[in-house]
C-alpha positions as CSV (number, residue, x, y, z in Angstrom):
1,X,59.6,-37.0,-14.0
2,X,59.9,-33.3,-13.6
3,X,57.4,-32.7,-16.5
4,X,54.9,-35.0,-14.8
5,X,55.3,-33.2,-11.5
6,X,55.0,-29.8,-13.1
7,X,52.0,-31.0,-15.2
8,X,50.3,-32.4,-12.1
9,X,51.0,-29.1,-10.2
10,X,49.5,-27.0,-13.0
11,X,46.4,-29.2,-13.2
12,X,46.0,-29.1,-9.4
13,X,46.3,-25.3,-9.4
14,X,43.8,-25.1,-12.2
15,X,41.3,-27.2,-10.4
16,X,41.8,-25.2,-7.2
17,X,41.2,-22.0,-9.2
18,X,38.0,-23.4,-10.7
19,X,36.7,-24.4,-7.3
20,X,37.2,-20.9,-6.0
21,X,35.6,-19.5,-9.1
22,X,32.5,-21.8,-8.5
23,X,32.3,-20.6,-4.9
24,X,32.4,-17.0,-6.1
25,X,29.8,-17.7,-8.7
26,X,27.5,-19.4,-6.2
27,X,27.8,-16.5,-3.8
28,X,27.1,-14.1,-6.7
29,X,24.1,-16.1,-7.7
30,X,22.8,-16.1,-4.2
31,X,23.3,-12.3,-3.9
32,X,21.5,-11.8,-7.2
33,X,18.6,-14.0,-6.1
34,X,18.4,-12.1,-2.8
35,X,18.4,-8.7,-4.7
36,X,15.8,-9.9,-7.2
37,X,13.6,-11.3,-4.4
38,X,13.9,-8.0,-2.4
39,X,13.0,-6.0,-5.6
40,X,10.0,-8.2,-6.2
41,X,8.9,-7.7,-2.6
42,X,9.3,-3.9,-3.0
43,X,7.3,-3.9,-6.2
44,X,4.5,-6.1,-4.7
45,X,4.4,-3.8,-1.7
46,X,4.1,-0.7,-3.9
47,X,1.4,-2.3,-6.0
48,X,-0.5,-3.3,-2.8
49,X,-0.2,0.3,-1.5
50,X,-1.4,1.7,-4.8
51,X,-4.4,-0.7,-4.6
52,X,-5.2,0.4,-1.0
53,X,-5.0,4.0,-2.0
54,X,-7.2,3.5,-5.0
55,X,-9.8,1.7,-2.8
56,X,-9.6,4.5,-0.3
57,X,-10.3,7.1,-3.1
58,X,-13.2,5.0,-4.4
59,X,-14.6,4.7,-0.9
60,X,-14.3,8.5,-0.4
61,X,-16.0,9.1,-3.7
62,X,-18.8,6.9,-2.7
63,X,-19.1,8.7,0.6
64,X,-19.4,12.0,-1.3
65,X,-22.0,10.6,-3.6
66,X,-24.0,9.3,-0.6
67,X,-23.7,12.7,1.1
68,X,-25.0,14.4,-2.0
69,X,-27.9,12.0,-2.2
70,X,-28.7,12.6,1.4
71,X,-28.7,16.3,1.0
72,X,-30.9,16.0,-2.1
73,X,-33.3,13.7,-0.3
74,X,-33.5,16.1,2.7
75,X,-34.2,19.0,0.3
76,X,-37.0,17.0,-1.4
77,X,-38.5,16.1,2.1
78,X,-38.5,19.7,3.2
79,X,-40.1,20.8,0.0
80,X,-42.7,18.0,0.1
81,X,-43.6,18.4,3.7
82,X,-44.3,22.2,3.6
């Protein structure tokens, strides 16, 4: 009878330990998912910022080209209209 009681107690403690372990694993998995999602969000934000900066540089380059063309056209007009 004592063996049965001890065996039942050991099994109950083992099951309780497993349940706590599962809770800890679930919490760890949730934390890892949150961290991965936050990292993905940071990477996406960085990539978007890089794209915005790249577009701004391209726009500035186009503005410089347009200004050079305008100066060239103005010089041609002055020379032609003399």
